[in-house]
C-alpha positions in Angstrom: 115.9 115.8 53.2 118.2 118.2 55.0 115.7 118.5 57.8 115.4 114.7 58.0 119.2 114.3 58.6 119.2 117.1 61.1 116.4 115.4 63.1 118.3 112.1 62.9 121.5 113.8 64.2 119.6 115.3 67.2 118.0 111.9 68.0 121.3 110.2 67.8 122.9 112.8 70.2 120.0 112.3 72.6 120.4 108.5 72.6 124.1 108.9 73.2 123.4 111.2 76.2 121.0 108.7 77.7 123.5 105.9 77.3 126.2 108.1 79.0 124.0 108.9 82.0 124.6 105.5 83.6 127.4 103.1 84.3 125.9 100.1 82.5 125.9 101.0 78.8 122.1 100.5 78.6 119.5 103.2 78.1 116.8 101.0 79.8 117.7 99.4 83.2 116.5 96.1 84.5 117.4 95.1 88.1 119.7 92.0 88.0 121.5 92.3 91.3 120.5 91.0 94.8 117.0 91.9 96.0 117.2 94.0 99.2 114.8 94.5 102.1 113.8 97.9 103.7 117.0 99.6 105.1 117.5 100.0 108.8 116.8 102.6 109.9 114.1 103.5 107.3 114.0 107.1 108.3 115.2 109.9 110.5 114.5 113.6 111.2 116.2 116.6 109.7 119.3 117.8 111.3 120.2 114.3 112.6 124.0 113.6 113.0 125.7 111.0 110.8 124.5 107.4 111.4 125.0 103.8 110.2 122.7 102.5 107.5 122.3 98.7 107.2 121.0 97.1 104.0 120.2 93.4 103.8 119.8 91.0 100.9 116.5 89.2 100.8 118.1 85.8 100.0 121.5 84.2 100.6 121.0 82.5 97.2 121.6 85.8 95.5 124.2 87.4 97.8 126.2 90.6 97.8 129.9 90.4 96.9 132.9 92.2 98.3 132.6 95.0 95.7 128.9 95.6 96.1 128.1 99.2 97.2 125.1 101.0 98.6 123.7 103.9 96.6 121.9 106.9 97.9 119.8 108.6 95.1 122.2 107.0 92.6 125.4 108.1 94.3 127.8 105.4 95.6 128.5 105.4 99.3 131.6 104.2 101.1 130.3 100.7 101.9 131.4 98.1 104.4 130.9 94.4 103.3 129.8 92.5 106.4 128.8 89.3 104.7 126.9 88.0 101.7 123.6 89.3 103.1 124.6 92.5 105.0 126.1 95.8 103.9 126.6 99.0 106.0 127.4 102.6 105.2 127.8 105.7 107.2 125.3 108.4 106.1 126.7 111.9 106.6 124.6 114.5 108.3 124.6 116.6 105.1 122.4 114.1 103.4 119.6 114.4 105.9 119.8 118.2 106.5 116.5 118.7 104.6 113.2 116.8 104.6 112.6 114.5 101.7 112.7 111.0 100.4 115.9 109.2 99.2 116.1 106.1 97.0 118.3 103.3 98.4 119.6 100.5 96.3 122.8 98.4 95.9 125.1 98.0 92.9 127.1 94.9 92.2 129.8 95.1 89.4 128.7 93.8 86.0 129.1 90.1 85.4 128.3 90.1 81.7 126.0 91.6 79.1 122.6 92.4 80.4 123.7 92.1 84.1 123.8 95.6 85.4 124.0 94.5 89.1 121.3 96.9 90.3 119.0 95.8 93.2 115.5 96.9 93.7 114.9 100.3 95.3 113.7 101.1 98.8 112.8 104.5 100.3 114.5 106.3 103.1 112.4 109.1 104.6 113.8 112.3 106.1 111.0 113.7 108.3 110.5 117.2 109.5 111.2 117.7 113.2 107.5 118.5 113.9 105.2 115.4 113.6 101.6 116.0 112.5 99.2 116.1 115.5 96.1 113.8 115.9 93.0 115.7 114.9 90.4 116.5 117.6 86.7 116.0 116.8 84.1 117.9 118.8 80.9 118.1 116.8 79.1 116.9 113.7 76.0 118.8 112.4 73.6 117.4 111.4 74.2 114.1 113.0 71.2 112.2 111.4 69.4 111.8 108.1 66.4 109.9 106.8 66.9 106.5 105.2 66.4 107.1 101.4 65.6 103.5 100.5 65.7 103.1 96.7 65.6 106.8 95.9 69.1 107.8 97.0 70.4 109.5 93.9 69.9 113.0 95.2 69.8 112.2 98.9 73.3 113.3 99.8 73.8 115.2 103.1 76.4 117.9 103.8 77.7 117.8 107.3 79.8 120.4 109.2 82.6 118.8 111.3 84.0 121.0 114.1 87.3 120.3 115.8 91.0 121.3 116.1 94.5 120.3 115.1 93.5 120.3 111.4 96.3 120.0 108.8 96.2 122.1 105.6 95.9 120.5 102.2 99.5 121.5 101.4 100.6 118.8 103.9 99.9 115.5 101.9 96.3 116.4 101.3 95.4 117.7 104.7 92.9 116.5 107.3 90.2 114.1 105.9 86.7 113.2 107.1 85.8 109.5 107.1 82.4 107.8 107.4 81.7 104.2 108.2 78.4 102.2 108.7 77.4 98.6 108.9 75.1 98.1 105.9 76.9 99.7 103.0 79.2 97.2 101.3 82.8 97.9 100.3 83.3 101.3 101.9 84.7 100.8 105.4 85.5 103.5 106.1 84.9 105.9 103.2 86.8 109.2 102.7 84.2 111.9 102.2 84.4 114.7 99.6 85.3 118.0 101.3 83.6 121.2 99.9 85.3 123.7 102.2 87.6 123.9 105.2 89.0 126.3 107.8 91.2 125.8 110.9 88.3 124.6 113.0 85.5 123.5 110.6 85.2 121.2 107.5 82.2 120.7 105.3 81.9 117.2 103.8 79.3 115.3 101.8 77.9 111.9 102.8 76.6 110.4 99.5 73.1 109.1 99.3 74.4 105.6 98.5 75.4 105.3 102.2 72.0 106.4 103.4 69.7 103.7 102.0 68.9 101.7 105.2 68.3 102.4 108.8 71.7 102.2 110.4 74.2 103.9 112.7 77.3 105.3 111.1 80.3 107.0 112.5 82.2 110.2 111.5 85.9 110.6 112.3 88.8 112.7 111.3 92.3 111.7 110.1 95.6 113.5 109.6 98.2 112.3 107.2 101.8 111.6 108.4 104.2 114.5 108.0 106.3 112.9 105.1 107.6 115.2 102.4 106.7 113.6 99.1 104.5 110.8 100.4 102.0 109.5 102.9 98.2 109.6 103.1 95.7 109.5 106.0 96.3 106.5 108.2 98.9 105.0 105.8 102.5 105.0 107.0 105.1 103.2 104.8 107.0 101.8 107.9 107.1 101.8 111.6 109.6 104.6 111.7 106.9 106.8 110.1 104.5 106.1 112.9 107.0 107.2 115.5 108.4 110.3 113.6 105.7 111.6 111.3 102.6 111.6 113.5 99.1 111.9 112.1 96.4 109.2 112.4 92.7 109.0 113.2 91.0 111.0 115.9 90.7 109.2 119.2 86.9 109.6 119.1 84.2 109.3 116.5 80.6 110.8 116.5 77.6 108.7 115.6 75.5 109.5 112.6 72.0 108.0 112.7 70.3 107.0 109.5 66.5 106.5 109.5 64.8 105.0 112.5 66.9 105.2 115.6 65.6 102.0 117.1 66.2 100.0 113.9 69.6 101.6 113.5 70.6 100.7 117.1 69.5 97.1 116.5 71.6 96.9 113.3 74.7 98.2 115.0 74.4 96.1 118.1 74.2 92.9 116.1 77.3 93.7 114.2 79.9 94.4 116.9 83.3 93.7 115.4 85.9 91.3 116.9 89.6 91.8 116.9 92.7 89.5 117.2 95.0 89.9 120.2 97.6 91.9 118.3 95.0 94.1 116.6 96.0 93.0 113.1 92.8 91.1 112.2 89.2 92.4 112.5 86.1 90.3 111.9 82.8 92.0 111.3 79.4 91.7 109.5 78.6 93.5 106.3 75.9 93.2 103.6 77.1 91.8 100.3 74.4 91.5 97.6 71.6 92.0 100.2 72.9 89.1 102.4 74.9 89.8 105.6 78.2 88.1 105.5 81.1 87.8 107.9 84.3 89.5 106.7 87.9 89.3 108.1 90.2 92.2 107.4 94.0 92.0 107.6 95.0 95.6 108.5 98.7 94.7 108.3 99.1 96.5 111.7 102.6 95.8 113.1 103.9 94.3 109.8 106.6 96.5 108.3 106.9 94.9 104.9 105.5 92.1 102.7 101.9 92.6 103.7 98.9 94.0 101.7 95.7 95.2 103.4 93.0 92.8 102.3 89.5 91.6 103.2 88.1 88.1 102.8 84.6 86.7 103.3 84.7 83.9 105.8 81.0 82.9 105.9 81.7 80.6 102.9 81.2 77.0 101.9 84.0 74.6 100.9 83.7 75.7 97.2 84.1 79.4 98.2 80.4 80.2 97.8 79.2 82.9 100.2 76.4 82.0 102.6 72.9 82.1 101.1 71.4 83.7 104.3 72.5 86.2 106.9 75.4 85.6 109.2 76.1 87.5 112.4 78.0 87.7 115.7 81.6 87.2 114.6 84.3 86.3 117.1 88.0 85.6 116.3 90.8 83.6 117.9 93.8 85.5 119.2 95.9 84.9 116.1 93.1 85.7 113.6 93.1 82.2 112.1 89.7 81.0 113.4 86.5 82.9 113.1 83.3 81.7 114.7 79.8 83.1 113.8 76.1 82.4 113.8 74.5 81.9 110.4 71.1 81.0 108.9 72.8 79.9 105.7 72.0 76.4 104.5 74.9 76.0 102.1 78.0 76.3 104.4 78.2 72.6 105.2 76.4 69.6 103.7 73.2 68.8 105.6 73.2 72.0 107.7 70.3 72.1 110.2 67.5 74.5 109.7 67.6 77.9 111.4 70.6 79.8 112.8 73.6 77.6 113.7 77.2 78.3 114.9 80.1 77.7 112.6 83.9 78.1 112.7 85.9 79.0 109.6 89.6 78.1 109.5 91.3 80.7 107.3 94.6 78.9 107.4 96.3 82.1 108.4 99.8 81.2 109.7 99.4 77.6 108.7 101.5 75.6 106.2 100.6 75.1 102.6 98.8 71.8 103.4 96.0 73.7 105.2 92.9 74.4 103.2 90.3 77.0 104.4 87.2 75.2 105.7 83.9 75.9 107.5 82.8 73.5 110.3 79.4 73.2 112.0 79.9 73.7 115.7 76.4 73.7 117.2 76.0 69.9 116.9 76.2 67.0 119.3 75.9 63.2 119.1 73.3 62.8 121.9 70.5 64.9 120.3 70.4 67.7 122.9 70.8 70.3 120.2 68.2 68.8 117.8 65.6 71.4 116.9 67.4 74.3 118.4 68.8 77.5 117.0 72.3 78.5 118.1 73.7 82.1 118.4 76.2 84.3 120.2 79.4 82.3 119.9 82.5 83.0 122.0 85.9 81.4 121.1 89.0 80.5 123.1 92.4 81.9 122.2 93.5 79.1 120.0 90.1 78.4 118.5 89.7 74.9 120.0 86.8 75.7 122.3 83.6 77.5 121.3 80.8 78.4 123.7 77.4 79.4 122.3 73.7 79.9 123.2 71.1 77.4 122.0 67.5 78.6 121.8 64.9 75.8 122.3 61.6 75.8 120.4 58.3 75.5 122.1 55.8 72.5 122.0 56.7 69.1 120.5 58.5 66.2 122.1 60.9 66.9 124.9 64.0 65.2 126.3 65.6 65.5 129.7 66.5 69.0 130.5 63.7 70.5 128.5 65.3 70.4 125.0 63.0 69.7 122.1 64.0 67.1 119.6 61.6 68.2 116.8 62.9 70.9 114.6 59.3 71.7 113.4 58.0 72.1 116.9 57.0 75.7 116.5 58.4 79.2 117.2 61.2 79.7 119.6 60.2 79.8 123.3 63.1 82.0 124.2 64.5 79.4 126.7 68.3 79.6 126.2 71.0 77.3 127.4 74.8 77.5 127.0 76.9 74.8 125.4 80.6 74.5 124.8 82.1 72.6 121.9 85.6 71.0 122.0 86.5 71.0 118.4 89.8 69.1 119.0 91.6 71.6 116.8 95.3 71.2 117.4 94.8 68.1 119.6 95.7 64.5 119.0 93.6 61.4 120.1 90.7 63.7 120.7 87.0 63.3 119.8 84.9 66.5 119.3 82.4 66.8 122.1 79.6 69.2 123.0 78.9 69.9 126.7 76.0 71.7 128.2 77.2 74.4 130.6 74.3 76.4 131.9 72.0 73.5 133.1 72.5 69.9 134.0 69.8 67.4 132.7 66.6 67.9 134.6 67.4 71.5 135.7 65.3 74.5 134.9 66.5 78.2 134.8 66.3 79.9 138.2 63.5 82.4 138.7 62.4 82.0 135.0 65.3 84.1 133.8 66.8 83.6 130.4 70.6 83.5 130.2 72.3 85.7 127.6 75.4 85.0 125.5 78.4 83.2 127.2 81.9 84.5 127.4 84.7 82.0 127.3 88.2 82.4 128.9 91.2 82.5 126.6 92.3 79.0 127.7 88.7 77.8 128.1 89.2 77.4 131.9 86.1 79.4 132.8 82.8 80.3 131.2 80.7 83.3 132.3 77.0 83.5 131.9 74.8 86.5 132.7 71.1 86.9 133.2 69.0 90.0 133.9 69.8 89.9 137.6 73.2 88.4 138.1 76.3 86.8 136.5 77.5 83.2 137.1 81.0 81.8 136.4 81.2 78.0 135.8 84.5 76.1 136.3 85.0 72.6 135.0 85.3 69.7 137.5 88.8 69.1 136.2 91.5 71.6 135.1 91.0 72.6 131.5 93.5 74.1 129.2 94.1 73.8 125.4 95.3 70.2 125.8 92.7 68.7 128.1 89.1 67.7 127.1 86.4 69.5 129.1 84.6 67.4 131.7 81.1 68.1 133.2 81.2 71.6 134.8 80.0 72.6 138.2 78.6 75.9 139.3 80.7 78.0 141.8 
């Protein structure tokens, strides 16, 4: 019994000490004050002179008051109340003399039981004066491996990566080796397991699960940012980190061939990724459950807060079901909202034509809440010129309104003016290709979607028997370029075309 009461006395003392360690008479704290955004600046280097720190409230509906103060690692700072959403405080040089990570929050005086007035916490980073360098990659050996098919359990390959500017493991984990290919789902890029390292060489293991099919992969290096207490390869918490902490991915990568070189080259060529104008969004093809789908990745590049890196499948039907056959050749509008691609799937829209067709998926990125993601068939027209054709190699204008693509005509069967077959069952593709452009009327009023043939007028035939390749469309759809084996041709519409004018019949220049 005596021991019991002794234990209770110790527990009571411990509880009392916990309660006395804060200003709010609670042993467990819940944030009830205004929510704050990331402070500005969000970091500095060691040895910096004193500077002004600004902290903003996320919402004017839950504002600061005159008595609200900024805290640095729990200590109150002399705070200047600017208004209900802005506070400032001068940070003395002594607080940033050493590298580390400080916790910033605000404290508003208690307004009643359970209201401690604490905001959420944000980090302030004090960086070393020496940013981590970019790693330099010079060689990968071996740079190829056989495709292991269905027997990949013990088919891993150890590679030796040679280079310079390597960072030791004591610095946020050190230099890492990454591997990316086109046919391995959900691993773009993968961080490889490292078995040994020196200042100039790293041995890393490519798992057999990445070597199943003929493909072309790429090996790269990545250094973490120089952030004491945080930061991993390629992941900076804010833009200040990018400027002050260094690190990042090597400027080059080295190809790693899996299986047949010819088959691998074909696989990689068909899956060239597309990128939005600001570099934030990347569209690419990747196998999902043995079917090649089009994916769009939001890298959050250039977004300092409120963004989570994510990847979505865009080769989908209205109900969200992924395409039931392969999709390829992704292109993306400048803002990342619209993604065009070619697909053999028959479930993306109701009544989809047989064979490969061109579609545009509206992701609703940047649109209001009324927008619903949707996939639209682009390779269609009201005059029958595209009946019985397959359509590939789309190109999209900057706003997504105009899409140019190649239509492949089948051989045999009934013909219409211009040599386009109308019978979808006419036989295998002849290889004769023509370029069309679709005005989708996206963002336009009093507009009817229209498809216009670009490469040949009715009755024309391709010059010298050549077969035009994929078209390239200008950002404002003012010009369309078409290349064949011997030359390149630029077509300009007979009337000026921009994002607000419907395309007229083009003429060759």
